[in-house]
VOGU-3710 file (C-alpha; in Angstrom, 3 decimals, decimal comma):
1> xxxxxxxxxx> -139,985/-39,274/3,407  -141,647/-35,825/4,037  -140,986/-32,505/2,014  -140,515/-29,649/4,664  -139,808/-26,523/2,074  -139,369/-24,311/5,181  -137,141/-26,112/7,254  -135,098/-25,932/3,567  -135,139/-22,272/3,192  -134,472/-22,182/7,344
11> xxxxxxxxxx> -131,775/-24,024/6,717  -130,552/-21,920/3,825  -130,775/-18,674/5,313  -129,116/-20,141/8,479  -125,813/-21,474/6,472  -125,867/-18,234/4,608  -125,783/-16,254/7,876  -123,034/-18,155/8,885  -121,261/-17,684/5,474  -121,382/-13,829/6,488
21> xxxxxxxxxx> -120,034/-14,186/10,162  -117,651/-16,027/8,351  -116,229/-13,947/6,218  -116,809/-10,807/8,659  -114,538/-13,221/11,168  -111,316/-13,989/8,690  -111,617/-10,390/7,387  -111,377/-8,975/11,098  -108,782/-11,275/11,976  -106,538/-10,419/8,924
31> xxxxxxxxxx> -106,886/-6,478/9,575  -105,843/-6,896/12,960  -102,579/-8,838/12,214  -102,161/-5,964/9,677  -102,793/-3,479/12,208  -100,737/-5,391/14,984  -97,428/-3,770/16,018  -95,997/-6,646/17,803  -95,365/-8,470/14,908  -93,138/-7,931/12,366
41> xxxxxxxxxx> -92,981/-8,786/8,449  -92,268/-12,324/8,760  -94,488/-12,592/11,432  -97,514/-10,887/10,110  -96,217/-12,979/6,277  -96,604/-16,127/8,248  -100,037/-15,836/9,924  -101,275/-14,131/6,841  -100,314/-17,338/4,629  -101,885/-19,904/7,700
51> xxxxxxxxxx> -104,852/-17,779/7,297  -105,442/-18,176/4,007  -103,939/-21,144/3,197  -105,991/-23,039/6,198  -108,654/-20,672/6,376  -111,143/-22,352/9,571  -107,501/-23,719/11,534  -105,902/-20,446/10,892  -108,127/-18,037/11,929  -109,195/-20,758/15,053
61> xxxxxxxxxx> -105,553/-20,939/16,190  -105,168/-17,121/15,759  -108,575/-16,380/18,163  -106,908/-18,613/20,608  -103,484/-17,345/20,572  -103,750/-13,769/19,901  -107,183/-13,053/20,569  -106,730/-10,716/23,828  -104,455/-8,523/21,776  -107,102/-8,611/19,511
71> xxxxxxxxxx> -109,519/-7,044/22,061  -107,533/-5,067/23,781  -105,888/-3,548/20,156  -109,924/-2,899/19,453  -110,470/-0,754/22,807  -107,219/1,313/21,945  -108,149/1,980/18,707  -112,110/3,148/19,909  -110,023/5,386/22,582  -107,776/6,690/19,797
81> xxxxxxxxxx> -110,703/7,159/17,570  -113,567/9,202/20,283  -109,946/10,986/21,513  -109,389/12,644/18,008  -113,058/13,099/17,423  -113,329/15,585/20,932  -110,141/17,199/20,122  -111,786/17,854/16,578  -115,093/19,497/18,336  -113,063/21,199/20,250
91> xxxxxxxxxx> -111,163/23,304/17,446  -114,936/23,498/15,136  -116,179/24,868/18,714  -112,910/27,595/18,491  -111,629/26,116/22,544  -108,841/24,306/21,792  -105,080/25,195/22,253  -105,114/26,478/18,677  -108,529/28,652/18,442  -108,121/30,791/21,993
101> xxxxxxxxxx> -110,803/30,369/24,919  -113,894/31,719/23,662  -114,391/35,430/24,495  -117,348/36,358/27,729  -119,548/37,785/25,334  -119,709/34,100/23,986  -119,630/32,456/27,126  -122,746/34,428/28,047  -124,717/34,392/25,069  -124,208/29,804/25,316
111> xxxxxxxxxx> -125,325/30,734/29,145  -128,230/32,378/27,937  -128,970/29,510/25,154  -128,944/27,497/28,026  -131,450/28,976/30,270  -133,802/29,544/27,393  -133,581/26,303/25,893  -134,596/24,948/29,619  -131,183/23,053/30,171  -130,377/25,010/33,710
121> xxxxxxxxxx> -133,062/27,198/35,234  -132,448/30,600/36,410  -131,101/30,270/39,288  -128,020/28,232/37,622  -128,199/30,687/35,239  -127,710/33,692/37,453  -124,632/31,739/39,701  -122,926/31,167/36,042  -123,177/34,708/35,063  -121,314/36,277/38,591
131> xxxx> -118,567/33,501/38,236  -118,271/34,560/34,479  -118,219/37,651/35,379  -116,236/37,858/38,578
//
């Protein structure tokens, strides 16, 4: 029988990788159970019990039964995060609902910065300036 230490190392690394992926998936499913608004207390308790008592089968069944809605919840969460981030940027820039509109001087200064950085041409700068001052 031949001894292949490199193959043993490969299998060990593969097993370690699959174990990490399994833990990630398990925590992802448990997190999704708790953030799901269509499940109530007993439904959540049942899924958590099933996933913890019979982990491989529980996660597999959960992904089959609720995998599509799990993806939808991820997309909704990403959209909410993006909207919150954009609102923060608007508020920090002073153009949000509470900060009021920036003054003409601020807008002209921003246009001048854009022109000097090369983001807009002289012609675009003049058009925007005329529109702003009109």
